[in-house]
C-alpha angles and dihedrals in degrees: 000000000000113000137187136177120230105142097307117028114267122211136198136171113240097243127155135276088015138357117273108235114221102191094088090060099054107111091018139083112289131178133195117190128181114224091204093246118123125192131183110252090217108044100013095233116152111241142173095231135030128207130211106342103344108320130136111232096259091052091043088060098039113023116100090223088065097043121130092249091067088073097025106038093179087072093058117123099183092113086061092051091251137120142094090302109012094194092053092042093052092048095048107025107025087066136087115303133181133214112216145179116225133187122222097150092310133033118267134176124230147163131228142153113274089241090059093065118140096005093071091053091049090051089056094049093242114169090197136012141178133200110229103172139022121199137171099244143021101251092058091050087051092054090054091048092050090052092049094048086079086072106023139044117249097198130075118235098224095197092054091043091056091063127086102276123181114225101255101197090165089063090052094050091047090048090051090062091048090048093055093053091044093053117093116249100254091056098046091083089076094052120118117209103178107050114128119235117248119223117211125203117202126206099250123141095188137350118233114236090232130024131206120195114224131195126211087219090066099024107034094189130042121180141158139095109332107224099181152310126252128171104332094328130110108208123207127198094250092058098260114137131190124204103217096193091056087060096055108145095029116123108224144178118218138183 
């Protein structure tokens, strides 16, 4: 999903020729139906099976967007001019990155390009987030993250995130102090002590007491009253939720 922050988060599906805005459907009936067609998000080839988040198998094993350093930034070699596609790696990974703490019900640590703030936080469903380090390339951000994973989670609990969570900026600021003392000495030079937390408001009318994740692979059509969107999840009144990113490469009809 495409996301922006102007007061409350705005969402759109990346359709052609123009994005499909979702705000008008919140509080109303909304349907997502899979057509059964799958296409690789990298090369566009139609396939019977997708890997990771929307890749055909050849692209999954060769495309830079599916490289191991996407998940494990400490393994990135872009700053050395290396990678599956060095030109792509240099443009996307040998560039300024930040290490951050986000709050989705608990504090987690993460890494993203500076240009992806606050989109990355929105994608994770964070109600508050705080930059704690700024570095010139991805691998260095990854080293800081690895060191901080001794004290903080690096994964989002999606069930907890899809509850009504108040933005606990005090927890983030307390965690920042703990992070500095956790970080080994040679990495502390990159630490930022004075960044202000950002609070993020998601377009959710009401949170269901219990959520059930559905897949278009098993349930080709999902419909009902759309109660909100948080992170990458569409949330229906009956508690069903759909992770849009997990369906990258699916051809769908909506309305």
